[in-house]
N, C-alpha and C positions, 0 to 999 in steps of 0.2 A: 509506393505508399509511404516511404520513409521521408520524403521531402517535406519541407515546411509548408504544406498545402493548406489553403483556406477553403473549406467546403462552401459551395455556393448552391443556389437553387437548382442548377442542373444536376448536381449529384444526389439530390433528394428525390428525383422522379423514379417511380417504380419501373423496372425493366419490362414488366409484362402488363397485361390488361387487368390484372387483379385489382380490386378496389383498395385504395390506400387505407392502411390500418389493419387489413386482414392478413397480411403476410406473417406477422408475428403470431397471430392466433393459430395459424396452421402449424407453425413450428412448435408452439406450445402444446398443441394436441399430440404431435408425434413424440415429444419429450415425455409427456404425461403417460401416454400409452406404453412407453418403454419402462415405466416405473422408476424414473430417475430422480423424482422429487421426494421419494420416501426417505425418512430419517434412517441413519445408520448408527445406532447406539453402540454396537460392538466396535466399530472402527474408531469412534471418538473415545470410547473407554480405553482402548489400547493406546491410541495416540496421546491423549492427555495424561494417561498413566505413565507413559514413557517420558514425557516432558517433566512431569512431577518428580519422577525418580532421578532424572538428570539434574534437576534443580536441587533436590535433597543431597545428591552425591557431591555436587559442586560446593554446597555450603559445608558439608562434612569435611571435604578435602581442605577447604579454607581454614576451618578450625583446627584441623590436625597439623597442617603445615606450619602454622604460626608465622612469626616474623621472618619470612624467608623470601628470597627473590623467585623461588619456585612458584610463588603465588601468581606469577604472570601467566602460567599455564592455566590456572584456575580462571583468571580474567578472560582468557581467550574462550574457554569452555562456556563461561557465563554469558559471553556476548552471543554465542549461538543459542543458548537456552533462552535468553531474553528475546531474541528474534523469534523463536518458536512460541514464546508466550504472547508476543504481539500478533502472530498469526492465529493463535487460539482465540484471543480476544476478538479478532476480526470475524472469525467464524461464528462465535457466540452472538456478536452484534447483528449478524445477518440471519439469525435463527436457523442456522444450518444444523445445530446440535439439538436444540429443543424447539418445538413448534410454538410453545407458549411464551409470552413476553416475560413473565416474572422470573422463571428460572434462567432465561437467557440473560436478563438484566443482572440478576444476582451473580451469575457466573462471570459476566463481563466486568462487573465492579471489582470482584475479588481478583480476577486475573490481571486486569489493566491497572487499576488504582493501587491495590495492595502489593501485588507481586512485581509489577512492571514499573510503577511510578508514572503512569500516563492516565490522564482523565478520560474515563469511558464516555461520559456524557458529552464532553467537548468534542472528542474525536468522532463519535457517532453522528453528531450534528454536521460536522464538516464532511464526513465521508458520505452521508446521505445526499448532501448537495452535489458532491462529485458524481455519484451514480446517476443522479437525475439529469445532469448536463455535462458529460465527460468532454474535456478539451474545449469547452465553451469559454471564449475569452473573457466574458463578463460574469458568467455564473458558476464556473468551476473553481473552487478555492484552491485546488491543486495546481492550477496554472495562473494564479494571480501573480503579478510582478512584484512580490514583496522583496525578493532578493535577486532572483534570476528572471530573465525575460524568455517567453516561450513563443513569441511571434514577432515578425518585423514591425507590426503595428505597435506592439508593446515597446519594442526597442526604440521606435521613433518618439515615444512619449516618455521614456525613462529619464529620471533625474536622480541625483544623489547616488546612494550606494548601488541600486540596480544598474544605473548607467555605468558606473565604474567597474563593477564586477562583470556586467554583461559583455564587455569587450573580450574577456578571456574566460567566460563561464564554462566552456567545455573542459579546459585544463584545470579549472578550480572545482569542478563538480564533485569529484571523489574526496578531495581534501575537505570540502564543505560538509560532506556527509558525516564526517567524524563528529560533527556537532549536532547531528539530527536527534539523537537520543535526548540530549540536554534541551534542545529546542522543543521537543514534544512535552517534556516535563514543565518547561517554562510556560508554554501556552496553556497547559492544563491548570496551573496555578492561576494564571491570568484570567482564565475563563470562569473561575469561581465567583467572580463579581458580575457575571453576565446574567441578566434576568431570564435568558433562555434555558439556563441550566436547572434541571428539576430538583436535584438533591445536592446543593452546594456544600451543606454541612457534612453530610455523609462522605461525599467525594473528597472534600478537603481533609477530613479526619483520616481517611484511608491513605491519602497521599502523604500526609505528615508522618503516619506510622511507618510507611514504606521507607521514607528517607531517614527517619530516626534510626531504624534498624540498619539501613544500608551504610550510612556514614558512621553510625555508632560502632558497627561491626568492623569497618575498615580501620578506624583510628584506635579501636580498643585492641585489635590483634596486631596491626602493623605499625611500624614507625611512621612518622609524618611523611618522610620522603617516599617510602615504599607505598604508602597509602595513596599518595597523589599519582604515582606512576601507575598503580593498579587502576585507579579511577580513569586515567587517560586512556589506557589500553582497553579496558572494558567498555567504556562509553564510546570510544572512537570506533572500535570494531563493531559494536552493536549498531551504531548509526550507519556504518558502511553496509553491513549485512541487510538491515531493514530497508535502507534506501535502494540497494541493489535488487531487492525483491520487487519493490513497487515501481522503480523507474522504467523497466522495460515494458510495462503494461500499456502506456499511453504516450510517453515522451517520444517525439519524432513522428507521431501519427498526425493526420490532418486535424487542424483546428477549426472550430465552428465560430463564425462571426455572427454578431447580433443581426437578427432578421432572417437568418436562414432557417427554413422549415424542413425538418426531417422527421419521418415516422420513427417509432421507437426502435424497430429492428435495425434500420440503417444508422440511426444515431449511435447505437451501441457498437455495431460491427465495424463501421468505417473509422471509428476513433480508437479502436482497441487492437492490440497485438497479442497473439499467442506465441509462447515460447516452447519449442519442443526439446526433448532431451531425456525422456524415459523416467524411470523410477527415482533416480537421484535428483533430477531437477524438480520432479513432483514433490519430493520430500523437502528439498531446499526451499522451494517457493510456496509450500503449503497449498498447492493447487492453484495459486494465482497465475501460474503460467498458462492456464486455460482462461485467460482474462475475458475473451469474447463471451464464452458461455457463462462465466460468473456474472458479467454485467447483464446478460439477458435473463438469467435465473439466479438472482443473488442468494436465495435460500437453498439452492441445490447443494447437498452435501459433497464434500471434496472428492470422495472416491467415485462419484457418478460423473464427474466432469469429463473424464477421458472418453467415455462412451458418448456423452452429449456432444463432444467435439466432432466426432465423425458424422453424427446426424446433422449438426449445424452447418458444417462445411459443405456437405452434399446439398443441403437445402439452399445455401447461398449460391452455389454453382447453378442450381436450377433457376434462380431468380436473376443471375448475372450480377450479384453483389460482390465486390472485391472482398476477399477474406485473407488477411495477412497472418502468416505463421512463419517463424524463422527460428534459428538456433539462439542459444543464450548469449554467446559472444557477439553474434551479428546484431542481436537486439540492442546491446549496449553501444555498438558502433553506430547504429542508426540514430539512437538517442543523442549521442555525443556529436554526431555530424549535424543533426538538427540544431543543437544548441550553438554550435559554431556558426552555422549559416545565419540564424536569426540575429546573432551578435555582430554580423558583418557591417551593418550600417553604423554601429557605434565605433567600430575600428576605423571605418572610412572617414567618419566625421572628425575623429581625433587627428 
């Protein structure tokens, strides 16, 4: 499943005589009967409280240490905290925390825009399109060839920077991730001009407040040189952390070409990868290591995903649907191998 496969009509056919479209309904019934879609307020209260305390502690340590190179330890800690804030915003956007839209949106705006410096509305629009068509060459914004290429078809059409980077994108992937945090913020400001954004003034104000406090604090407490090093370490590690959480989920899994018809269950399962690893990986990835179940049930609270994984894997085995689950390091190897393979035509052409 880790090869740069293109899904075709043959892979979309149900393995049994069941009517097309009913397979997911049966899985949904089993998940619902198991009570896995119920909200978990205690879990999220503890988790978000811990992230809030970590953020407050990091800020307090920053103010106490003053103009010192010891601040680089704070930069490392804040990179992890920012990654956890991103995961919290993700869960809020999917209504895993609150069932109603308004509290979910309010929490998402405060977490993403004010605390993280990322546009909630822009990201939610982008992420919704990804969930609807994961790994679809034309419809999934996460595999658009903006900088990297994700299929040999994209490689054959690449020009400019994607063509240049695509030749060595596997080696450049992690260095490029150091810019991911800044890229998210840049696109968030850019999206403020989009007519699709519901509250550009509110979102823009929250983003400006975030960066005023962020840069103001850096240059008020640290000398210019230390402030720039702090910025590089913090944003670089944050980008690597966040990118390393999302990359194993779909990169290197089969791509869907235009015209291929898949039912919802197969579209989500065949293009997603689960990552095993226990409690540590669950906490590190915020439950996104259960990517298959998350795509099938986006509003399912994080602590229910592990149990849903067992139900879903058994059900896929009943239907004969390939279900891919691997370790954390293996998932990255598969993703990097895929990036190297799809870039081969560019190296050969050169």
